[in-house]
N, CA, C and O atoms as CSV, one atom per row, in Angstrom:
chain,resi,resn,atom,element,x,y,z
A,1,MET,N,N,95.768,126.006,105.041
A,1,MET,CA,C,96.395,124.699,105.129
A,1,MET,C,C,97.309,124.527,103.914
A,1,MET,O,O,96.897,124.760,102.778
A,2,THR,N,N,98.551,124.119,104.167
A,2,THR,CA,C,99.490,123.905,103.075
A,2,THR,C,C,99.196,122.573,102.392
A,2,THR,O,O,98.562,121.688,102.966
A,3,VAL,N,N,99.666,122.454,101.170
A,3,VAL,CA,C,99.429,121.227,100.422
A,3,VAL,C,C,100.151,120.042,101.075
A,3,VAL,O,O,99.651,118.918,101.022
A,4,SER,N,N,101.304,120.271,101.682
A,4,SER,CA,C,102.000,119.167,102.351
A,4,SER,C,C,101.235,118.699,103.581
A,4,SER,O,O,101.207,117.505,103.880
A,5,PHE,N,N,100.608,119.645,104.302
A,5,PHE,CA,C,99.802,119.251,105.455
A,5,PHE,C,C,98.540,118.518,104.999
A,5,PHE,O,O,98.113,117.552,105.630
A,6,GLU,N,N,97.959,118.979,103.916
A,6,GLU,CA,C,96.784,118.313,103.339
A,6,GLU,C,C,97.138,116.879,102.924
A,6,GLU,O,O,96.393,115.939,103.202
A,7,LEU,N,N,98.274,116.731,102.261
A,7,LEU,CA,C,98.733,115.396,101.868
A,7,LEU,C,C,99.009,114.544,103.099
A,7,LEU,O,O,98.682,113.357,103.115
A,8,ALA,N,N,99.604,115.133,104.125
A,8,ALA,CA,C,99.886,114.399,105.359
A,8,ALA,C,C,98.600,113.851,105.970
A,8,ALA,O,O,98.578,112.718,106.450
A,9,GLU,N,N,97.546,114.634,105.957
A,9,GLU,CA,C,96.265,114.150,106.482
A,9,GLU,C,C,95.772,112.948,105.700
A,9,GLU,O,O,95.247,111.999,106.283
A,10,HIS,N,N,95.936,112.978,104.382
A,10,HIS,CA,C,95.543,111.818,103.571
A,10,HIS,C,C,96.413,110.603,103.893
A,10,HIS,O,O,95.911,109.482,103.979
A,11,LEU,N,N,97.701,110.824,104.067
A,11,LEU,CA,C,98.590,109.712,104.426
A,11,LEU,C,C,98.188,109.118,105.769
A,11,LEU,O,O,98.155,107.898,105.929
A,12,ILE,N,N,97.888,109.968,106.715
A,12,ILE,CA,C,97.474,109.506,108.049
A,12,ILE,C,C,96.174,108.703,107.950
A,12,ILE,O,O,96.066,107.620,108.526
A,13,ASN,N,N,95.198,109.229,107.228
A,13,ASN,CA,C,93.918,108.528,107.090
A,13,ASN,C,C,94.051,107.214,106.340
A,13,ASN,O,O,93.335,106.254,106.624
A,14,CYS,N,N,94.958,107.172,105.395
A,14,CYS,CA,C,95.104,105.984,104.562
A,14,CYS,C,C,95.987,104.912,105.200
A,14,CYS,O,O,95.692,103.722,105.087
A,15,PHE,N,N,97.064,105.318,105.868
A,15,PHE,CA,C,98.083,104.353,106.286
A,15,PHE,C,C,98.245,104.150,107.784
A,15,PHE,O,O,99.030,103.294,108.192
A,16,MET,N,N,97.543,104.893,108.612
A,16,MET,CA,C,97.751,104.758,110.059
A,16,MET,C,C,97.414,103.349,110.550
A,16,MET,O,O,98.027,102.863,111.501
A,17,ASP,N,N,96.455,102.699,109.917
A,17,ASP,CA,C,96.107,101.336,110.329
A,17,ASP,C,C,97.228,100.339,110.034
A,17,ASP,O,O,97.240,99.242,110.592
A,18,ASP,N,N,98.163,100.707,109.168
A,18,ASP,CA,C,99.288,99.833,108.845
A,18,ASP,C,C,100.380,99.877,109.913
A,18,ASP,O,O,101.170,98.942,110.037
A,19,VAL,N,N,100.420,100.960,110.678
A,19,VAL,CA,C,101.455,101.127,111.701
A,19,VAL,C,C,101.288,100.064,112.780
A,19,VAL,O,O,100.201,99.867,113.322
A,20,GLY,N,N,102.392,99.385,113.078
A,20,GLY,CA,C,102.365,98.346,114.107
A,20,GLY,C,C,101.885,97.003,113.608
A,20,GLY,O,O,101.659,96.093,114.405
A,21,THR,N,N,101.723,96.859,112.294
A,21,THR,CA,C,101.285,95.587,111.710
A,21,THR,C,C,102.339,95.090,110.725
A,21,THR,O,O,103.344,95.760,110.488
A,22,GLU,N,N,102.102,93.923,110.162
A,22,GLU,CA,C,102.981,93.372,109.133
A,22,GLU,C,C,103.080,94.302,107.929
A,22,GLU,O,O,104.109,94.330,107.253
A,23,SER,N,N,102.032,95.055,107.656
A,23,SER,CA,C,102.000,95.947,106.490
A,23,SER,C,C,102.872,97.182,106.653
A,23,SER,O,O,103.138,97.879,105.674
A,24,GLU,N,N,103.316,97.463,107.859
A,24,GLU,CA,C,104.097,98.680,108.084
A,24,GLU,C,C,105.357,98.714,107.217
A,24,GLU,O,O,105.733,99.775,106.720
A,25,ARG,N,N,106.001,97.586,107.035
A,25,ARG,CA,C,107.224,97.564,106.220
A,25,ARG,C,C,106.933,97.900,104.764
A,25,ARG,O,O,107.828,98.346,104.046
A,26,LYS,N,N,105.703,97.696,104.319
A,26,LYS,CA,C,105.321,98.003,102.941
A,26,LYS,C,C,105.228,99.510,102.690
A,26,LYS,O,O,105.171,99.946,101.540
A,27,LEU,N,N,105.212,100.293,103.751
A,27,LEU,CA,C,105.137,101.748,103.593
A,27,LEU,C,C,106.386,102.323,102.937
A,27,LEU,O,O,106.411,103.498,102.571
A,28,HIS,N,N,107.417,101.506,102.788
A,28,HIS,CA,C,108.641,101.924,102.110
A,28,HIS,C,C,108.662,101.481,100.648
A,28,HIS,O,O,109.634,101.722,99.934
A,29,GLU,N,N,107.590,100.836,100.213
A,29,GLU,CA,C,107.496,100.362,98.833
A,29,GLU,C,C,106.582,101.289,98.040
A,29,GLU,O,O,105.402,101.432,98.360
A,30,ASP,N,N,107.131,101.912,97.010
A,30,ASP,CA,C,106.349,102.851,96.196
A,30,ASP,C,C,105.087,102.214,95.633
A,30,ASP,O,O,104.021,102.830,95.629
A,31,SER,N,N,105.209,100.982,95.159
A,31,SER,CA,C,104.045,100.350,94.522
A,31,SER,C,C,102.901,100.164,95.515
A,31,SER,O,O,101.741,100.375,95.163
A,32,TYR,N,N,103.210,99.774,96.748
A,32,TYR,CA,C,102.176,99.591,97.770
A,32,TYR,C,C,101.526,100.928,98.126
A,32,TYR,O,O,100.303,101.040,98.198
A,33,VAL,N,N,102.367,101.935,98.345
A,33,VAL,CA,C,101.867,103.254,98.728
A,33,VAL,C,C,100.979,103.826,97.623
A,33,VAL,O,O,99.881,104.310,97.896
A,34,LYS,N,N,101.450,103.771,96.383
A,34,LYS,CA,C,100.672,104.323,95.277
A,34,LYS,C,C,99.345,103.604,95.101
A,34,LYS,O,O,98.308,104.241,94.917
A,35,LYS,N,N,99.376,102.284,95.157
A,35,LYS,CA,C,98.147,101.500,94.960
A,35,LYS,C,C,97.121,101.811,96.051
A,35,LYS,O,O,95.952,102.064,95.760
A,36,LYS,N,N,97.564,101.791,97.297
A,36,LYS,CA,C,96.627,102.014,98.398
A,36,LYS,C,C,96.143,103.460,98.450
A,36,LYS,O,O,94.969,103.711,98.723
A,37,LEU,N,N,97.037,104.413,98.189
A,37,LEU,CA,C,96.652,105.817,98.219
A,37,LEU,C,C,95.712,106.149,97.065
A,37,LEU,O,O,94.779,106.936,97.226
A,38,LYS,N,N,95.956,105.550,95.906
A,38,LYS,CA,C,95.079,105.785,94.753
A,38,LYS,C,C,93.670,105.251,95.056
A,38,LYS,O,O,92.674,105.878,94.697
A,39,LYS,N,N,93.600,104.108,95.709
A,39,LYS,CA,C,92.297,103.545,96.091
A,39,LYS,C,C,91.609,104.456,97.111
A,39,LYS,O,O,90.393,104.641,97.057
A,40,HIS,N,N,92.370,105.014,98.020
A,40,HIS,CA,C,91.839,105.885,99.074
A,40,HIS,C,C,91.342,107.215,98.506
A,40,HIS,O,O,90.277,107.699,98.889
A,41,LEU,N,N,92.119,107.804,97.591
A,41,LEU,CA,C,91.811,109.138,97.080
A,41,LEU,C,C,90.957,109.147,95.815
A,41,LEU,O,O,90.204,110.091,95.574
A,42,GLY,N,N,91.076,108.104,95.018
A,42,GLY,CA,C,90.483,108.120,93.690
A,42,GLY,C,C,91.523,108.613,92.688
A,42,GLY,O,O,92.473,109.300,93.065
A,43,ASN,N,N,91.350,108.273,91.437
A,43,ASN,CA,C,92.357,108.575,90.416
A,43,ASN,C,C,92.639,110.063,90.263
A,43,ASN,O,O,93.801,110.467,90.199
A,44,LYS,N,N,91.604,110.877,90.205
A,44,LYS,CA,C,91.784,112.314,89.945
A,44,LYS,C,C,92.592,112.981,91.057
A,44,LYS,O,O,93.569,113.678,90.784
A,45,ASP,N,N,92.189,112.769,92.300
A,45,ASP,CA,C,92.912,113.382,93.415
A,45,ASP,C,C,94.311,112.787,93.563
A,45,ASP,O,O,95.260,113.502,93.887
A,46,PHE,N,N,94.440,111.492,93.330
A,46,PHE,CA,C,95.758,110.872,93.418
A,46,PHE,C,C,96.716,111.527,92.428
A,46,PHE,O,O,97.847,111.859,92.783
A,47,ASP,N,N,96.273,111.712,91.201
A,47,ASP,CA,C,97.123,112.317,90.171
A,47,ASP,C,C,97.572,113.720,90.575
A,47,ASP,O,O,98.699,114.122,90.288
A,48,LYS,N,N,96.688,114.461,91.242
A,48,LYS,CA,C,97.027,115.808,91.715
A,48,LYS,C,C,98.182,115.750,92.712
A,48,LYS,O,O,99.123,116.538,92.621
A,49,TYR,N,N,98.113,114.828,93.653
A,49,TYR,CA,C,99.161,114.707,94.660
A,49,TYR,C,C,100.415,114.054,94.098
A,49,TYR,O,O,101.528,114.409,94.484
A,50,ASP,N,N,100.242,113.114,93.199
A,50,ASP,CA,C,101.386,112.407,92.620
A,50,ASP,C,C,102.289,113.368,91.842
A,50,ASP,O,O,103.489,113.123,91.715
A,51,ALA,N,N,101.726,114.445,91.328
A,51,ALA,CA,C,102.492,115.412,90.545
A,51,ALA,C,C,103.289,116.393,91.412
A,51,ALA,O,O,104.065,117.190,90.884
A,52,LEU,N,N,103.106,116.345,92.714
A,52,LEU,CA,C,103.798,117.292,93.602
A,52,LEU,C,C,105.290,116.999,93.682
A,52,LEU,O,O,105.729,115.873,93.446
A,53,LYS,N,N,106.045,118.005,94.012
A,53,LYS,CA,C,107.503,117.873,94.129
A,53,LYS,C,C,107.870,116.997,95.328
A,53,LYS,O,O,107.096,116.840,96.272
A,54,GLU,N,N,109.064,116.442,95.258
A,54,GLU,CA,C,109.538,115.509,96.276
A,54,GLU,C,C,109.560,116.124,97.675
A,54,GLU,O,O,109.247,115.437,98.648
A,55,HIS,N,N,109.923,117.405,97.799
A,55,HIS,CA,C,110.006,118.014,99.129
A,55,HIS,C,C,108.628,118.090,99.791
A,55,HIS,O,O,108.534,118.035,101.017
A,56,VAL,N,N,107.571,118.214,99.007
A,56,VAL,CA,C,106.211,118.225,99.569
A,56,VAL,C,C,105.894,116.854,100.159
A,56,VAL,O,O,105.340,116.744,101.252
A,57,TRP,N,N,106.255,115.816,99.414
A,57,TRP,CA,C,106.044,114.453,99.904
A,57,TRP,C,C,106.868,114.184,101.160
A,57,TRP,O,O,106.374,113.566,102.103
A,58,LYS,N,N,108.103,114.638,101.179
A,58,LYS,CA,C,108.955,114.431,102.365
A,58,LYS,C,C,108.358,115.115,103.583
A,58,LYS,O,O,108.331,114.539,104.670
A,59,ASP,N,N,107.881,116.339,103.408
A,59,ASP,CA,C,107.240,117.054,104.521
A,59,ASP,C,C,106.000,116.318,105.010
A,59,ASP,O,O,105.763,116.220,106.214
A,60,ALA,N,N,105.212,115.802,104.075
A,60,ALA,CA,C,103.988,115.087,104.440
A,60,ALA,C,C,104.315,113.796,105.194
A,60,ALA,O,O,103.672,113.480,106.196
A,61,TRP,N,N,105.314,113.053,104.713
A,61,TRP,CA,C,105.698,111.819,105.408
A,61,TRP,C,C,106.304,112.122,106.778
A,61,TRP,O,O,106.140,111.341,107.714
A,62,ARG,N,N,106.994,113.237,106.897
A,62,ARG,CA,C,107.550,113.636,108.197
A,62,ARG,C,C,106.414,113.881,109.197
A,62,ARG,O,O,106.503,113.478,110.357
A,63,GLU,N,N,105.362,114.536,108.745
A,63,GLU,CA,C,104.193,114.768,109.604
A,63,GLU,C,C,103.514,113.445,109.958
A,63,GLU,O,O,103.097,113.242,111.098
A,64,PHE,N,N,103.407,112.553,108.984
A,64,PHE,CA,C,102.854,111.219,109.236
A,64,PHE,C,C,103.673,110.515,110.323
A,64,PHE,O,O,103.116,109.927,111.250
A,65,ASP,N,N,104.994,110.582,110.195
A,65,ASP,CA,C,105.873,109.935,111.182
A,65,ASP,C,C,105.636,110.477,112.592
A,65,ASP,O,O,105.628,109.713,113.558
A,66,LYS,N,N,105.444,111.786,112.711
A,66,LYS,CA,C,105.177,112.380,114.039
A,66,LYS,C,C,103.904,111.791,114.646
A,66,LYS,O,O,103.873,111.454,115.830
A,67,VAL,N,N,102.875,111.671,113.844
A,67,VAL,CA,C,101.609,111.125,114.328
A,67,VAL,C,C,101.758,109.641,114.665
A,67,VAL,O,O,101.227,109.174,115.673
A,68,ALA,N,N,102.474,108.907,113.828
A,68,ALA,CA,C,102.670,107.477,114.062
A,68,ALA,C,C,103.473,107.233,115.329
A,68,ALA,O,O,103.168,106.313,116.088
A,69,ILE,N,N,104.489,108.039,115.565
A,69,ILE,CA,C,105.293,107.893,116.787
A,69,ILE,C,C,104.418,108.146,118.017
A,69,ILE,O,O,104.514,107.410,118.999
A,70,ASN,N,N,103.589,109.150,117.978
A,70,ASN,CA,C,102.685,109.442,119.111
A,70,ASN,C,C,101.685,108.330,119.327
A,70,ASN,O,O,101.270,108.085,120.460
A,71,LYS,N,N,101.291,107.657,118.270
A,71,LYS,CA,C,100.347,106.535,118.396
A,71,LYS,C,C,100.995,105.383,119.160
A,71,LYS,O,O,100.326,104.693,119.928
A,72,ASN,N,N,102.289,105.175,118.951
A,72,ASN,CA,C,103.000,104.052,119.549
A,72,ASN,C,C,103.525,104.336,120.958
A,72,ASN,O,O,104.118,103.458,121.584
A,73,THR,N,N,103.311,105.556,121.460
A,73,THR,CA,C,103.816,105.850,122.812
A,73,THR,C,C,102.717,105.808,123.829
A,73,THR,O,O,102.964,106.030,125.014
């Protein structure tokens, strides 16, 4: 499993409940994402993922988007 796929699974577990709600628009706010993800993962694991390069995060969010789109269809 790649680190981007691992991160995507965490994003899905943490934020899928926000899809289709008022909170969905907050998924574009760094402060909301960091706060909620840090609570979900814990400080140590959050810091590990937070240090990853931007392309890893983009890949993970792309995977999240695929799952979210399938949820809404």
